[in-house]
C-alpha positions, 0 to 999 in steps of 0.5 A, spaced: 631 219 274 632 213 277 632 205 277 625 205 281 623 209 276 618 213 281 619 219 286 623 218 291 620 222 297 625 227 302 627 222 308 627 216 304 631 210 306 636 207 299 640 202 298 646 202 294 648 197 289 654 192 293 658 194 286 658 202 287 661 202 294 667 201 296 670 194 298 669 196 306 663 199 305 658 193 302 654 191 308 647 193 307 648 196 313 654 201 309 649 201 302 643 206 307 643 212 303 638 219 305 635 221 300 634 228 300 634 232 294 636 232 286 634 231 280 634 224 280 628 224 285 623 225 280 622 219 276 621 223 269 628 227 269 633 226 265 638 228 271 640 222 276 644 226 281 641 224 289 643 228 294 644 225 302 647 222 305 649 215 307 646 213 315 653 209 318 657 215 316 659 221 321 659 229 320 663 232 316 663 227 312 657 224 310 654 229 305 655 226 297 651 224 292 650 218 288 647 216 281 638 214 281 642 208 277 645 206 282 640 204 287 638 197 289 631 197 287 630 189 290 634 191 297 631 198 297 624 194 295 625 190 302 628 195 307 621 200 305 617 194 307 620 192 312 622 195 319 631 199 318 632 195 325 635 188 323 640 190 317 641 197 322 641 192 327 649 192 330 649 199 328 649 203 334 647 210 334 644 211 327 645 218 326 637 222 324 638 229 322 642 231 317 642 238 324 648 240 325 650 243 333 648 248 333 642 246 326 645 249 320 643 243 314 649 239 311 648 244 305 644 249 302 641 251 294 643 257 291 644 261 285 652 261 282 651 271 280 655 272 275 652 265 270 645 271 271 642 273 265 638 277 268 632 273 270 635 266 272 641 264 275 646 257 275 643 254 282 649 250 285 650 247 292 654 249 298 657 244 304 656 245 310 665 246 312 668 247 304 670 253 300 666 255 294 661 251 291 659 244 287 655 245 280 648 242 281 643 237 275 638 243 276 642 249 270 637 256 270 632 257 275 630 263 278 631 266 285 625 264 287 625 257 285 631 257 290 628 259 296 622 253 295 626 248 294 630 251 300 625 252 304 622 245 302 628 242 307 626 247 312 631 253 310 630 260 310 634 265 306 638 268 312 642 261 313 643 261 305 647 267 304 651 266 311 653 260 306 654 264 301 659 268 306 662 262 308 662 259 304 667 266 300 672 267 306 672 260 306 670 260 314 666 256 318 667 258 326 663 264 326 656 260 322 652 261 327 654 269 329 653 270 321 647 267 320 644 272 326 647 277 322 643 276 316 637 273 319 638 280 323 637 284 315 634 279 312 625 282 311 620 279 308 615 282 304 
């Protein structure tokens, strides 16, 4: 559910209401949020979270989530109908990709294995560089559903497993090596 009352596409730029931002981040250029995933991207769900990042923020602190109800409808529609250049003219080198130096994404979806009922588990989000996980609005889903959602973001099973491993131990310095080993072990049927 979101203030636009329509489906939001992955990568779509949204403008967050000025009153929802910290005082130092109230300029329009600082309120442009790039949607990546979440129930808030759908028009008719009870969930409102939208995962994504603010265009002007630098890694690794840019992955966050916003409520779909915090979208400024008029400003988002104006941004959509016009080139973003007037809005971003004073922002040098706007980050256009969510990929990190070695190509890993900012976050992946996974399942909290301790919640298994034999078919489904609670869906969680794992952020790059963090120990542990974040709860999501997705509720309980099958592993196939999680794999499909990750695939929409260009994330394969081996990358998701590497995220799980690194977040479990809180060590991300050898992510590339772990991911490479996972890719060698994952067998696709």
